[in-house]
C-alpha positions as CSV (number, residue, x, y, z in Angstrom):
1,M,-8.5,-3.7,-5.0
2,K,-12.1,-2.7,-5.4
3,P,-13.5,-2.6,-9.0
4,H,-14.9,0.8,-9.9
5,H,-18.3,-0.6,-11.1
6,V,-19.2,-2.2,-7.7
7,L,-20.9,-0.5,-4.8
8,P,-18.7,-0.2,-1.7
9,L,-21.2,-2.1,0.5
10,E,-21.6,-4.9,-2.1
11,W,-17.8,-5.2,-2.4
12,S,-17.4,-5.4,1.4
13,E,-19.9,-8.2,1.7
14,A,-18.5,-10.1,-1.3
15,R,-15.0,-9.9,0.2
16,G,-16.2,-11.1,3.5
17,I,-17.9,-14.1,1.9
18,A,-14.8,-14.8,-0.2
19,R,-12.5,-14.6,2.8
20,Q,-14.6,-17.0,4.8
21,A,-14.8,-19.5,1.9
22,C,-11.1,-19.3,1.2
23,A,-10.3,-19.6,4.9
24,R,-12.2,-22.8,5.0
25,I,-10.4,-24.2,2.0
26,F,-7.1,-23.2,3.5
27,R,-7.9,-24.9,6.8
28,D,-8.8,-28.1,5.0
29,G,-5.4,-28.1,3.3
30,G,-6.5,-26.7,0.0
31,K,-4.5,-24.4,-2.3
32,P,-5.5,-21.1,-3.9
33,V,-6.3,-22.9,-7.1
34,D,-8.8,-25.1,-5.3
35,A,-10.8,-22.0,-4.4
36,L,-10.9,-20.8,-8.0
37,V,-12.1,-24.2,-9.1
38,M,-14.8,-24.3,-6.4
39,F,-16.3,-21.0,-7.6
40,G,-15.9,-22.0,-11.3
41,I,-13.4,-19.2,-12.1
42,P,-10.9,-20.0,-14.8
43,K,-7.6,-20.6,-13.1
44,S,-4.4,-18.9,-14.0
45,R,-1.1,-19.6,-12.3
46,A,-0.3,-16.0,-11.8
47,M,-3.5,-15.2,-10.1
48,A,-3.7,-18.4,-8.1
49,A,-0.2,-18.0,-6.5
50,D,-1.4,-15.8,-3.6
51,W,-4.5,-16.2,-1.4
52,S,-5.2,-12.4,-1.4
53,N,-5.4,-12.4,-5.2
54,V,-7.7,-15.3,-5.1
55,V,-10.0,-13.7,-2.4
56,D,-10.2,-10.6,-4.7
57,R,-11.0,-12.8,-7.8
58,V,-13.7,-14.7,-5.9
59,A,-15.2,-11.4,-4.5
60,E,-15.3,-10.0,-8.0
61,H,-16.9,-13.1,-9.3
62,L,-19.6,-13.0,-6.7
63,C,-20.4,-9.3,-7.6
64,T,-20.5,-10.2,-11.3
65,M,-22.8,-13.1,-10.6
66,R,-25.2,-10.8,-8.9
67,A,-25.1,-8.3,-11.7
68,R,-25.8,-11.0,-14.3
69,R,-28.8,-12.2,-12.3
70,A,-30.3,-8.7,-12.0
71,A,-30.1,-8.1,-15.7
């Protein structure tokens, strides 16, 4: 689910990076919560239950970080 305040190209790039990072954590035997911890995202059991939710949260976090840096 793409947030409305993010450019489509930026969202696509952020999702690609998030997928790649989460895939590496998964291959190393990690859990979705580990990905949230790695990116410094507050973990919640509901959001960390599924890898696709975690990928979206990480992508949104990456887009938010860029917006904060630009301001």
